[in-house]
N, CA and C atoms as an extended XYZ file, in Angstrom:
534
Properties=species:S:1:pos:R:3:atomname:S:1:resname:S:1:resid:I:1 pbc="F F F"
N       128.525      111.033       81.464 N   MET     1
C       128.225      110.576       82.680 CA  MET     1
C       128.609      109.481       83.423 C   MET     1
N       128.958      109.640       84.195 N   THR     2
C       130.064      108.345       84.968 CA  THR     2
C       128.911      107.520       85.733 C   THR     2
N       129.695      106.456       86.453 N   TRP     3
C       128.319      105.199       86.940 CA  TRP     3
C       128.314      105.994       88.302 C   TRP     3
N       129.462      106.522       88.794 N   LYS     4
C       128.940      107.099       90.217 CA  LYS     4
C       128.715      108.956       90.420 C   LYS     4
N       127.901      108.780       91.227 N   SER     5
C       127.497      110.112       91.499 CA  SER     5
C       128.656      111.113       91.479 C   SER     5
N       128.407      112.296       91.514 N   GLN     6
C       129.452      113.320       91.617 CA  GLN     6
C       128.382      114.372       92.281 C   GLN     6
N       129.450      115.495       92.630 N   PRO     7
C       128.847      116.457       93.813 CA  PRO     7
C       127.678      117.603       92.940 C   PRO     7
N       127.600      117.493       91.503 N   ASP     8
C       126.300      117.972       90.959 CA  ASP     8
C       125.192      117.313       90.375 C   ASP     8
N       125.311      116.351       90.237 N   ARG     9
C       124.572      115.152       89.795 CA  ARG     9
C       124.602      113.758       89.853 C   ARG     9
N       123.862      112.876       89.621 N   TYR    10
C       123.717      111.321       90.222 CA  TYR    10
C       124.174      110.504       89.029 C   TYR    10
N       124.928      109.574       89.309 N   GLY    11
C       125.826      108.473       88.494 CA  GLY    11
C       124.683      107.834       87.939 C   GLY    11
N       125.295      106.925       86.647 N   LEU    12
C       124.554      106.448       85.676 CA  LEU    12
C       123.741      104.899       86.848 C   LEU    12
N       124.452      104.624       87.467 N   VAL    13
C       123.753      103.658       88.654 CA  VAL    13
C       122.723      103.842       89.444 C   VAL    13
N       122.757      104.981       89.868 N   ALA    14
C       121.897      105.683       90.896 CA  ALA    14
C       120.416      105.974       90.032 C   ALA    14
N       120.972      106.763       89.006 N   ILE    15
C       119.459      106.784       88.036 CA  ILE    15
C       119.051      105.825       87.588 C   ILE    15
N       119.603      104.754       86.997 N   ALA    16
C       118.953      103.370       86.405 CA  ALA    16
C       118.049      102.886       87.450 C   ALA    16
N       118.607      102.960       89.371 N   ILE    17
C       118.126      101.897       89.672 CA  ILE    17
C       116.566      102.948       90.148 C   ILE    17
N       117.006      104.762       90.235 N   HIS    18
C       115.856      105.051       90.752 CA  HIS    18
C       114.563      105.506       89.540 C   HIS    18
N       114.980      105.017       88.358 N   TRP    19
C       113.898      104.962       87.287 CA  TRP    19
C       113.265      103.812       87.386 C   TRP    19
N       114.289      102.845       87.435 N   THR    20
C       113.535      101.733       87.290 CA  THR    20
C       112.608      100.828       88.498 C   THR    20
N       112.734      101.466       89.595 N   SER    21
C       112.341      101.614       90.808 CA  SER    21
C       110.674      102.167       91.055 C   SER    21
N       111.036      103.667       90.244 N   ALA    22
C       110.070      104.293       90.054 CA  ALA    22
C       108.844      103.364       89.093 C   ALA    22
N       108.994      103.228       88.267 N   ALA    23
C       108.209      102.243       87.428 CA  ALA    23
C       107.543      100.892       87.783 C   ALA    23
N       108.612      100.495       88.441 N   LEU    24
C       107.763       99.432       89.426 CA  LEU    24
C       106.979       99.714       90.501 C   LEU    24
N       107.544      100.429       91.290 N   ILE    25
C       106.676      100.776       92.299 CA  ILE    25
C       105.174      101.450       91.863 C   ILE    25
N       105.170      102.361       90.700 N   ILE    26
C       103.987      102.410       90.230 CA  ILE    26
C       103.228      101.148       89.692 C   ILE    26
N       103.801      100.212       88.831 N   GLY    27
C       102.735       98.899       89.034 CA  GLY    27
C       102.605       98.137       89.909 C   GLY    27
N       103.408       98.318       91.217 N   LEU    28
C       102.842       97.506       92.554 CA  LEU    28
C       101.938       97.937       92.974 C   LEU    28
N       101.739       99.288       93.150 N   MET    29
C       100.883      100.042       93.742 CA  MET    29
C        99.705       99.958       93.305 C   MET    29
N        99.675      100.040       91.907 N   ALA    30
C        98.541       99.893       90.814 CA  ALA    30
C        98.019       98.632       91.568 C   ALA    30
N        99.113       97.478       90.869 N   ALA    31
C        98.276       96.474       91.365 CA  ALA    31
C        97.472       95.631       93.215 C   ALA    31
N        98.896       96.506       94.058 N   GLY    32
C        98.466       96.235       95.473 CA  GLY    32
C        96.856       96.453       95.566 C   GLY    32
N        96.602       97.893       95.354 N   PHE    33
C        95.331       98.557       95.417 CA  PHE    33
C        94.431       97.932       94.769 C   PHE    33
N        94.805       97.648       93.721 N   ALA    34
C        93.533       96.905       92.975 CA  ALA    34
C        93.287       95.682       93.706 C   ALA    34
N        94.229       94.496       93.743 N   ALA    35
C        93.730       93.476       94.744 CA  ALA    35
C        93.014       93.862       95.741 C   ALA    35
N        93.495       94.736       96.292 N   ALA    36
C        92.520       95.074       98.032 CA  ALA    36
C        90.898       95.340       97.593 C   ALA    36
N        90.773       95.634       96.414 N   ASN    37
C        89.618       96.214       95.881 CA  ASN    37
C        88.667       95.107       95.039 C   ASN    37
N        89.400       93.693       94.980 N   VAL    38
C        88.976       92.526       94.414 CA  VAL    38
C        87.887       91.570       95.216 C   VAL    38
N        86.952       91.287       94.705 N   ASP    39
C        86.451       90.085       95.433 CA  ASP    39
C        86.648       88.927       95.108 C   ASP    39
N        86.930       88.826       93.171 N   ASP    40
C        86.579       87.417       92.766 CA  ASP    40
C        87.922       86.831       93.294 C   ASP    40
N        88.534       85.625       93.829 N   PRO    41
C        89.573       84.749       94.120 CA  PRO    41
C        90.796       84.550       93.204 C   PRO    41
N        89.722       84.545       91.908 N   ALA    42
C        90.755       84.025       90.719 CA  ALA    42
C        91.379       85.078       90.267 C   ALA    42
N        90.179       86.383       90.096 N   THR    43
C        90.926       87.536       89.847 CA  THR    43
C        92.015       88.477       90.963 C   THR    43
N        91.887       87.948       91.848 N   LYS    44
C        92.614       88.497       93.088 CA  LYS    44
C        94.047       87.556       92.893 C   LYS    44
N        94.038       86.347       92.763 N   ALA    45
C        95.127       85.513       92.794 CA  ALA    45
C        95.984       86.137       91.406 C   ALA    45
N        95.495       86.340       90.426 N   LEU    46
C        95.793       86.914       88.704 CA  LEU    46
C        96.709       88.220       89.329 C   LEU    46
N        96.042       88.588       90.297 N   VAL    47
C        96.824       90.719       90.523 CA  VAL    47
C        97.950       89.918       91.318 C   VAL    47
N        97.699       89.205       92.284 N   LEU    48
C        98.620       88.901       93.228 CA  LEU    48
C        99.660       88.550       92.884 C   LEU    48
N        99.746       87.597       91.450 N   ARG    49
C       100.964       87.297       90.604 CA  ARG    49
C       101.649       88.178       90.235 C   ARG    49
N       101.024       88.983       89.871 N   LEU    50
C       102.432       90.519       89.475 CA  LEU    50
C       102.465       91.579       90.531 C   LEU    50
N       101.480       91.530       91.290 N   HIS    51
C       102.272       92.380       92.524 CA  HIS    51
C       103.195       91.621       93.332 C   HIS    51
N       103.504       90.575       93.704 N   ALA    52
C       104.081       89.439       94.472 CA  ALA    52
C       105.690       89.870       94.150 C   ALA    52
N       105.504       89.480       92.671 N   PRO    53
C       107.308       89.522       91.879 CA  PRO    53
C       107.607       91.047       91.490 C   PRO    53
N       106.627       91.798       91.431 N   LEU    54
C       107.066       93.479       91.819 CA  LEU    54
C       107.673       93.542       93.131 C   LEU    54
N       106.874       92.935       94.169 N   GLY    55
C       107.780       93.627       94.998 CA  GLY    55
C       108.886       93.457       95.264 C   GLY    55
N       109.357       91.757       95.272 N   VAL    56
C       110.569       91.288       95.368 CA  VAL    56
C       111.478       92.395       94.312 C   VAL    56
N       111.341       92.463       93.217 N   LEU    57
C       112.115       93.584       92.232 CA  LEU    57
C       112.082       94.492       93.323 C   LEU    57
N       111.413       95.423       93.705 N   VAL    58
C       111.739       96.654       94.090 CA  VAL    58
C       112.450       96.863       95.467 C   VAL    58
N       111.942       95.069       96.263 N   LEU    59
C       112.624       95.110       97.364 CA  LEU    59
C       114.535       94.898       96.657 C   LEU    59
N       114.452       94.275       95.773 N   LEU    60
C       116.141       93.586       95.454 CA  LEU    60
C       116.945       95.004       94.864 C   LEU    60
N       115.762       95.895       93.996 N   LEU    61
C       116.756       97.383       93.623 CA  LEU    61
C       116.928       98.266       94.850 C   LEU    61
N       116.217       97.894       95.836 N   THR    62
C       116.261       98.831       97.381 CA  THR    62
C       117.508       98.412       97.745 C   THR    62
N       117.944       97.456       97.763 N   LEU    63
C       118.955       96.876       98.737 CA  LEU    63
C       120.301       97.070       97.968 C   LEU    63
N       119.948       96.826       96.657 N   ALA    64
C       121.000       97.195       95.862 CA  ALA    64
C       121.441       98.710       95.785 C   ALA    64
N       120.530       99.243       95.752 N   ARG    65
C       120.759      100.963       95.977 CA  ARG    65
C       121.412      100.905       97.118 C   ARG    65
N       120.896      100.522       98.529 N   LEU    66
C       121.732      100.651       99.490 CA  LEU    66
C       123.363       99.954       99.917 C   LEU    66
N       123.360       98.934       98.761 N   LEU    67
C       124.859       98.454       98.899 CA  LEU    67
C       125.754       99.463       97.565 C   LEU    67
N       125.051       99.578       97.118 N   TRP    68
C       125.851      101.071       96.068 CA  TRP    68
C       126.201      102.119       97.069 C   TRP    68
N       125.519      102.519       97.775 N   TRP    69
C       125.735      103.620       98.505 CA  TRP    69
C       126.719      103.411       99.533 C   TRP    69
N       126.274      101.855      100.075 N   ALA    70
C       127.445      101.605      100.913 CA  ALA    70
C       129.197      101.553      100.572 C   ALA    70
N       128.981      100.737       99.221 N   LEU    71
C       130.226      101.024       98.099 CA  LEU    71
C       130.817      101.976       98.435 C   LEU    71
N       130.093      102.984       98.379 N   GLY    72
C       131.218      104.653       98.934 CA  GLY    72
C       130.762      105.473       97.290 C   GLY    72
N       129.337      105.402       96.636 N   ASP    73
C       128.764      106.353       96.003 CA  ASP    73
C       128.021      107.859       97.088 C   ASP    73
N       127.866      108.481       96.806 N   ARG    74
C       127.552      109.540       97.567 CA  ARG    74
C       126.588      110.419       97.019 C   ARG    74
N       125.194      110.466       97.554 N   LYS    75
C       124.545      111.931       96.661 CA  LYS    75
C       125.063      112.915       96.126 C   LYS    75
N       124.714      113.684       95.334 N   PRO    76
C       125.161      115.169       94.858 CA  PRO    76
C       124.818      115.722       96.083 C   PRO    76
N       125.612      116.799       96.534 N   ARG    77
C       125.324      118.006       97.338 CA  ARG    77
C       123.922      118.991       97.049 C   ARG    77
N       123.424      119.321       98.085 N   PRO    78
C       122.443      120.433       97.822 CA  PRO    78
C       122.448      121.058       97.337 C   PRO    78
N       121.556      121.962       96.447 N   LYS    79
C       121.306      122.965       95.258 CA  LYS    79
C       121.840      124.170       95.997 C   LYS    79
N       122.886      124.905       95.386 N   PRO    80
C       123.276      126.047       96.142 CA  PRO    80
C       122.161      126.925       96.870 C   PRO    80
N       121.947      127.541       97.733 N   GLY    81
C       121.206      128.735       98.184 CA  GLY    81
C       119.598      127.799       98.664 C   GLY    81
N       119.745      126.448       98.718 N   GLU    82
C       118.442      125.777       99.080 CA  GLU    82
C       118.307      125.394      100.607 C   GLU    82
N       117.187      126.450      100.898 N   PRO    83
C       116.856      126.500      102.406 CA  PRO    83
C       117.102      124.908      103.256 C   PRO    83
N       117.849      125.092      104.536 N   ALA    84
C       117.761      124.146      105.430 CA  ALA    84
C       116.811      123.266      105.322 C   ALA    84
N       115.313      124.028      105.668 N   TRP    85
C       114.004      123.336      105.714 CA  TRP    85
C       113.754      122.384      105.021 C   TRP    85
N       114.023      122.818      103.671 N   ARG    86
C       113.811      121.914      102.296 CA  ARG    86
C       114.756      120.742      102.380 C   ARG    86
N       116.225      121.072      102.520 N   VAL    87
C       117.280      119.919      102.402 CA  VAL    87
C       116.571      118.962      103.304 C   VAL    87
N       116.518      119.179      104.594 N   ARG    88
C       115.879      118.243      105.859 CA  ARG    88
C       114.736      117.551      105.187 C   ARG    88
N       113.686      118.425      104.803 N   LEU    89
C       112.573      117.462      104.435 CA  LEU    89
C       113.005      116.528      103.314 C   LEU    89
N       113.769      117.065      102.299 N   ALA    90
C       114.080      116.083      101.273 CA  ALA    90
C       114.693      114.702      101.717 C   ALA    90
N       115.454      115.012      102.719 N   LYS    91
C       116.281      113.921      103.201 CA  LYS    91
C       115.457      112.938      104.040 C   LYS    91
N       114.610      113.626      104.513 N   ALA    92
C       113.762      112.824      105.549 CA  ALA    92
C       112.364      111.642      104.769 C   ALA    92
N       112.029      112.576      103.409 N   THR    93
C       111.369      112.281      102.631 CA  THR    93
C       112.491      110.903      101.952 C   THR    93
N       113.331      111.123      101.400 N   HIS    94
C       114.362      109.700      100.783 CA  HIS    94
C       114.162      108.856      101.676 C   HIS    94
N       114.612      108.887      103.086 N   VAL    95
C       114.998      107.556      104.250 CA  VAL    95
C       113.402      107.463      104.307 C   VAL    95
N       112.571      107.920      104.431 N   GLY    96
C       111.136      107.642      104.642 CA  GLY    96
C       111.047      106.597      103.665 C   GLY    96
N       111.188      106.734      102.283 N   LEU    97
C       110.936      105.894      101.481 CA  LEU    97
C       111.411      104.526      101.425 C   LEU    97
N       112.904      104.565      101.732 N   ILE    98
C       113.599      103.527      101.829 CA  ILE    98
C       112.951      102.535      102.893 C   ILE    98
N       112.496      103.219      104.499 N   PHE    99
C       111.849      102.382      105.191 CA  PHE    99
C       110.674      102.011      105.112 C   PHE    99
N       110.306      102.683      104.197 N   VAL   100
C       108.568      102.312      103.648 CA  VAL   100
C       109.109      100.814      103.099 C   VAL   100
N       110.038      100.980      102.027 N   THR   101
C       110.105       99.922      101.130 CA  THR   101
C       110.438       98.774      101.950 C   THR   101
N       111.160       98.930      102.161 N   LEU   102
C       111.515       97.365      103.183 CA  LEU   102
C       110.303       96.754      103.836 C   LEU   102
N       110.133       97.961      104.777 N   GLY   103
C       108.309       97.953      105.763 CA  GLY   103
C       107.690       96.998      104.589 C   GLY   103
N       107.164       97.441      103.779 N   LEU   104
C       106.553       96.635      102.803 CA  LEU   104
C       106.770       95.531      102.153 C   LEU   104
N       108.249       95.414      101.963 N   ALA   105
C       108.364       93.822      101.575 CA  ALA   105
C       108.477       92.945      102.879 C   ALA   105
N       108.922       93.477      103.829 N   ALA   106
C       108.898       92.527      104.722 CA  ALA   106
C       107.385       92.324      105.321 C   ALA   106
N       106.472       92.530      105.318 N   SER   107
C       105.283       92.742      106.058 CA  SER   107
C       104.767       91.738      104.637 C   SER   107
N       104.961       92.575      103.280 N   GLY   108
C       104.174       91.213      102.227 CA  GLY   108
C       105.096       90.365      102.659 C   GLY   108
N       106.091       89.853      102.654 N   ILE   109
C       106.732       88.257      102.727 CA  ILE   109
C       106.372       87.265      103.848 C   ILE   109
N       105.906       88.668      104.894 N   ALA   110
C       105.701       88.044      106.137 CA  ALA   110
C       103.757       87.333      105.945 C   ALA   110
N       103.271       88.455      105.081 N   LEU   111
C       101.399       87.906      105.018 CA  LEU   111
C       101.847       86.676      104.364 C   LEU   111
N       102.680       86.692      103.154 N   PHE   112
C       102.148       85.194      102.143 CA  PHE   112
C       102.596       83.920      103.587 C   PHE   112
N       103.900       84.471      104.226 N   ALA   113
C       104.236       82.888      104.543 CA  ALA   113
C       103.218       82.807      105.724 C   ALA   113
N       102.876       83.740      106.380 N   LEU   114
C       101.461       83.148      107.161 CA  LEU   114
C       100.361       82.593      106.790 C   LEU   114
N        99.857       83.618      105.935 N   SER   115
C        98.698       83.112      105.309 CA  SER   115
C        98.318       81.648      104.429 C   SER   115
N        99.744       81.374      104.402 N   GLY   116
C        99.669       79.943      103.373 CA  GLY   116
C        99.342       80.423      101.560 C   GLY   116
N        99.513       81.450      101.117 N   ALA   117
C        98.774       82.503       99.964 CA  ALA   117
C        99.568       81.940       98.733 C   ALA   117
N       100.932       81.487       99.015 N   ALA   118
C       101.696       81.692       98.023 CA  ALA   118
C       101.771       80.649       97.188 C   ALA   118
N       101.533       79.242       98.018 N   PRO   119
C       101.173       78.322       96.641 CA  PRO   119
C       100.079       78.433       95.796 C   PRO   119
N        98.820       79.213       96.056 N   ILE   120
C        97.912       79.274       95.424 CA  ILE   120
C        97.984       80.751       94.692 C   ILE   120
N        98.733       81.489       95.050 N   VAL   121
C        98.993       82.750       93.993 CA  VAL   121
C       100.104       82.364       92.930 C   VAL   121
N       100.580       81.620       93.117 N   PHE   122
C       102.231       81.074       92.192 CA  PHE   122
C       101.728       79.491       91.351 C   PHE   122
N       100.334       79.616       91.094 N   GLY   123
C       100.222       78.690       90.527 CA  GLY   123
C        99.820       77.035       91.046 C   GLY   123
N        99.516       76.990       92.285 N   GLY   124
C        98.905       75.929       93.162 CA  GLY   124
C        97.565       75.581       92.271 C   GLY   124
N        97.135       74.667       92.756 N   PRO   125
C        95.515       74.566       92.403 CA  PRO   125
C        94.449       75.738       92.980 C   PRO   125
N        93.669       75.905       92.346 N   PRO   126
C        92.572       76.801       92.284 CA  PRO   126
C        92.061       76.737       93.597 C   PRO   126
N        91.675       77.388       94.306 N   GLN   127
C        91.227       77.634       95.752 CA  GLN   127
C        91.086       79.060       96.469 C   GLN   127
N        90.029       79.290       97.286 N   ALA   128
C        90.082       80.619       97.845 CA  ALA   128
C        90.956       80.757       98.917 C   ALA   128
N        91.555       82.503       97.993 N   LEU   129
C        92.540       82.786       98.800 CA  LEU   129
C        92.151       82.795      100.471 C   LEU   129
N        92.969       83.227      101.501 N   PRO   130
C        92.708       83.319      102.542 CA  PRO   130
C        92.208       84.668      103.104 C   PRO   130
N        91.398       85.030      104.145 N   ASP   131
C        91.566       86.490      104.211 CA  ASP   131
C        92.653       87.130      104.456 C   ASP   131
N        93.279       87.663      104.173 N   PHE   132
C        94.599       88.475      104.486 CA  PHE   132
C        94.493       89.246      105.882 C   PHE   132
N        92.959       90.057      105.927 N   TRP   133
C        93.115       90.454      106.894 CA  TRP   133
C        93.081       89.645      108.698 C   TRP   133
N        93.031       88.378      108.229 N   ASP   134
C        93.353       87.790      109.701 CA  ASP   134
C        94.536       87.572      110.269 C   ASP   134
N        95.565       88.142      109.628 N   PHE   135
C        97.257       88.125      109.529 CA  PHE   135
C        97.597       89.256      110.019 C   PHE   135
N        98.117       89.396      110.994 N   PRO   136
C        98.902       90.867      111.496 CA  PRO   136
C        99.589       91.817      110.738 C   PRO   136
N       100.598       90.838      109.821 N   PRO   137
C       101.138       91.638      108.660 CA  PRO   137
C       100.162       92.470      107.717 C   PRO   137
N        98.838       92.149      107.272 N   ARG   138
C        98.247       92.577      106.590 CA  ARG   138
C        97.861       94.164      106.931 C   ARG   138
N        97.859       94.432      107.960 N   TYR   139
C        97.616       95.698      108.603 CA  TYR   139
C        98.653       96.595      108.753 C   TYR   139
N        99.935       96.072      108.962 N   ALA   140
C       100.894       96.882      108.559 CA  ALA   140
C       101.310       97.185      107.106 C   ALA   140
N       100.811       96.195      106.100 N   HIS   141
C       100.790       96.264      105.047 CA  HIS   141
C       100.278       97.487      104.406 C   HIS   141
N        98.970       97.410      104.753 N   ALA   142
C        98.029       98.741      104.492 CA  ALA   142
C        98.629      100.269      105.244 C   ALA   142
N        99.058      100.403      106.516 N   VAL   143
C        99.667      101.673      107.037 CA  VAL   143
C       100.826      102.162      105.855 C   VAL   143
N       101.805      100.943      105.572 N   LEU   144
C       102.690      101.561      104.895 CA  LEU   144
C       102.320      101.771      103.698 C   LEU   144
N       101.871      100.820      102.969 N   ALA   145
C       101.182      101.198      101.223 CA  ALA   145
C       100.915      102.533      101.488 C   ALA   145
N        99.587      103.107      102.420 N   ARG   146
C        99.494      104.686      102.465 CA  ARG   146
C       100.263      105.251      102.577 C   ARG   146
N       101.321      105.054      103.327 N   GLY   147
C       102.641      106.539      103.921 CA  GLY   147
C       103.414      105.631      102.797 C   GLY   147
N       103.589      105.289      101.879 N   ALA   148
C       104.266      105.171      100.765 CA  ALA   148
C       103.475      106.335       99.806 C   ALA   148
N       102.150      105.984      100.222 N   ALA   149
C       102.250      106.996       98.613 CA  ALA   149
C       102.166      108.654       99.065 C   ALA   149
N       101.810      108.927      100.008 N   VAL   150
C       102.006      110.127      100.629 CA  VAL   150
C       103.369      110.432      100.391 C   VAL   150
N       104.242      109.505      100.778 N   LEU   151
C       105.806      110.273      100.489 CA  LEU   151
C       106.041      110.423       98.997 C   LEU   151
N       105.379      109.642       98.076 N   ILE   152
C       105.810      109.432       96.879 CA  ILE   152
C       105.090      111.135       96.433 C   ILE   152
N       103.927      110.791       97.139 N   ALA   153
C       103.643      112.447       96.408 CA  ALA   153
C       104.260      113.588       96.927 C   ALA   153
N       104.731      113.664       98.217 N   LEU   154
C       105.316      114.345       98.483 CA  LEU   154
C       106.685      114.858       97.643 C   LEU   154
N       107.438      113.493       97.294 N   HIS   155
C       108.584      113.286       96.633 CA  HIS   155
C       108.161      114.407       94.609 C   HIS   155
N       107.127      113.406       94.342 N   VAL   156
C       107.246      113.957       93.130 CA  VAL   156
C       106.619      115.391       92.566 C   VAL   156
N       105.938      115.846       93.847 N   SER   157
C       105.509      117.128       94.413 CA  SER   157
C       106.665      118.223       94.362 C   SER   157
N       107.471      117.529       95.285 N   ALA   158
C       108.842      118.773       95.125 CA  ALA   158
C       109.707      118.810       94.127 C   ALA   158
N       109.824      117.576       93.151 N   ALA   159
C       110.315      117.365       91.924 CA  ALA   159
C       109.510      118.348       90.993 C   ALA   159
N       108.468      118.689       90.678 N   LEU   160
C       107.588      119.274       90.039 CA  LEU   160
C       108.049      120.976       90.375 C   LEU   160
N       108.319      121.294       92.074 N   TYR   161
C       107.764      122.575       92.297 CA  TYR   161
C       108.878      122.851       92.030 C   TYR   161
N       110.463      122.278       91.921 N   HIS   162
C       111.764      122.395       91.352 CA  HIS   162
C       111.320      122.783       89.977 C   HIS   162
N       111.208      121.925       89.204 N   HIS   163
C       110.838      122.218       87.974 CA  HIS   163
C       110.251      123.030       87.044 C   HIS   163
N       108.874      123.364       87.482 N   VAL   164
C       108.069      124.215       87.143 CA  VAL   164
C       108.146      125.610       87.756 C   VAL   164
N       108.155      125.541       89.350 N   VAL   165
C       108.291      126.842       90.166 CA  VAL   165
C       109.783      127.878       90.042 C   VAL   165
N       110.304      126.707       90.676 N   LEU   166
C       111.887      127.166       90.781 CA  LEU   166
C       112.361      127.297       89.330 C   LEU   166
N       112.069      126.354       88.926 N   LYS   167
C       113.001      125.992       87.591 CA  LYS   167
C       114.441      126.435       87.705 C   LYS   167
N       114.871      125.635       88.659 N   ASP   168
C       116.431      125.339       88.835 CA  ASP   168
C       117.282      124.321       88.181 C   ASP   168
N       116.359      123.458       87.360 N   ARG   169
C       116.880      122.375       86.331 CA  ARG   169
C       117.427      121.402       87.479 C   ARG   169
N       116.476      121.137       88.890 N   LEU   170
C       117.238      120.064       89.702 CA  LEU   170
C       116.504      118.729       89.352 C   LEU   170
N       116.177      118.458       88.555 N   LEU   171
C       115.870      117.118       87.740 CA  LEU   171
C       116.925      116.738       86.693 C   LEU   171
N       117.568      117.854       86.313 N   SER   172
C       119.165      117.444       85.334 CA  SER   172
C       119.255      116.262       86.277 C   SER   172
N       119.546      116.542       87.431 N   ARG   173
C       120.657      115.741       88.228 CA  ARG   173
C       120.083      114.359       88.070 C   ARG   173
N       119.021      113.861       88.066 N   MET   174
C       118.320      112.544       87.950 CA  MET   174
C       117.998      112.161       86.262 C   MET   174
N       118.647      112.854       85.484 N   GLY   175
C       119.044      112.663       84.272 CA  GLY   175
C       117.952      112.862       83.397 C   GLY   175
N       117.376      114.339       83.944 N   ILE   176
C       115.916      114.580       83.082 CA  ILE   176
C       116.367      116.114       82.530 C   ILE   176
N       116.397      116.177       81.320 N   GLY   177
C       116.914      117.535       80.715 CA  GLY   177
C       118.558      117.424       80.512 C   GLY   177
N       119.101      118.818       80.114 N   ARG   178
C       120.416      118.592       80.464 CA  ARG   178
C       120.703      119.350       81.578 C   ARG   178
């Protein structure tokens, strides 16, 4: 296996970025949805202490992925015989995931900056967190988080469809199986 992607499979760098991002996003979404449903300020601050750095890591990995593509790594070609509508849907889902990730990072950073919550969350004196809904980026963050959940479900469902129903070994391109 090579560092760069080949016509029939992803390279080591793309695979590492993908699976690391996937693991971080699972934790990020769990922490984010948990924080949204916690009333105790100390617990919410604790959850946000996990959520915010994970968000920064996912942003950095997404930027690394974009830089890697800009440096010349190309995605593998679609599987032979793949219907054009599925190829378009996969591309739209992947592009959507990138935009949603960047939008979530931007709205999260803006929310922390406008609300003044960063010093509270990152070890400042214990005090009540602001009501994040008082700040416009919170609405964008909520909508984008739900959009991300839908796109992730679509992405995972498509991968499972290829693996379980079509049995076309598509997941092997991303390092699962041979």
